[in-house]
C-alpha positions as CSV (number, residue, x, y, z in Angstrom):
1,M,17.5,27.6,-95.0
2,L,20.9,26.5,-96.0
3,T,22.4,24.4,-93.0
4,S,25.5,21.7,-92.3
5,R,26.1,19.6,-90.3
6,F,29.4,18.4,-90.9
7,S,30.8,17.2,-87.4
8,F,33.9,17.2,-86.3
9,Q,35.9,17.4,-82.8
10,Q,38.4,19.6,-81.9
11,D,41.4,17.9,-79.4
12,F,44.6,20.5,-78.5
13,T,47.7,20.2,-76.1
14,A,48.8,22.3,-73.6
15,T,51.6,22.1,-71.9
16,F,51.4,23.8,-68.3
17,F,52.7,23.2,-64.4
18,F,51.3,21.9,-61.9
19,R,52.7,23.6,-58.2
20,Q,51.9,22.6,-54.8
21,Y,52.8,23.1,-51.6
22,W,52.0,22.3,-48.7
23,R,54.0,21.6,-44.9
24,D,54.9,18.0,-43.3
25,H,56.7,18.3,-40.1
26,R,57.4,15.0,-40.4
27,L,59.7,15.5,-43.3
28,A,61.8,18.6,-41.6
29,F,65.3,18.0,-41.0
30,G,65.7,21.3,-39.2
31,K,69.9,21.8,-39.0
32,Y,71.2,18.2,-39.0
33,L,71.7,18.1,-42.3
34,Q,73.0,21.9,-42.6
35,V,71.6,23.2,-45.9
36,P,68.6,24.8,-46.2
37,S,66.8,23.3,-48.5
38,I,66.6,19.2,-50.3
39,K,65.5,18.3,-54.2
40,P,65.1,14.2,-53.2
41,A,65.7,12.0,-56.7
42,A,62.3,9.9,-58.0
43,P,62.3,7.1,-56.1
44,F,61.6,8.9,-53.5
45,V,58.4,10.6,-54.5
46,D,56.5,7.8,-54.4
47,Q,57.6,6.8,-50.6
48,I,55.8,10.2,-49.8
49,W,52.6,12.0,-48.8
50,R,50.8,13.7,-51.7
51,P,47.8,15.4,-52.4
52,D,45.7,13.7,-54.6
53,S,45.2,16.4,-57.1
54,F,43.4,15.4,-60.4
55,F,41.6,16.9,-63.2
56,E,38.1,16.4,-64.9
57,S,38.1,15.3,-67.8
58,D,42.0,14.6,-67.8
59,M,42.3,12.4,-71.1
60,T,46.3,11.9,-70.4
61,D,48.6,8.5,-70.1
62,H,49.2,8.2,-66.5
63,K,51.0,5.3,-67.6
64,T,53.6,8.1,-68.7
65,R,56.6,9.8,-66.0
66,H,56.0,13.1,-66.5
67,D,58.9,15.8,-65.0
68,F,58.8,16.7,-62.4
69,L,60.2,18.7,-59.0
70,L,60.8,18.0,-55.9
71,E,61.7,20.1,-53.2
72,I,62.0,20.4,-48.9
73,T,63.0,22.6,-46.8
74,S,64.4,22.0,-43.3
75,E,61.3,23.0,-41.5
76,G,58.9,20.6,-43.4
77,N,57.9,22.5,-45.8
78,I,57.5,21.0,-49.8
79,T,57.1,22.4,-52.9
80,Y,56.1,19.5,-55.3
81,S,55.9,20.8,-59.1
82,V,54.6,18.7,-62.3
83,R,55.1,19.7,-65.9
């Protein structure tokens, strides 16, 4: 009986989009801006509440800035997407 005792580690990289939706009535702007939605710039993202989502066994360097999309509708519906 032949057995092999070679051990090696395999890592892989995958790119995906994680999209979240929620409603925050504090960010609703109604008809005040006369547009259906806004897409704020990067500094605004750190100013609002976001769900504290995480992936177990994540090996990402969290110090790097990820690509994201933030959209807020006039009713306060939030779309937050991170790559």
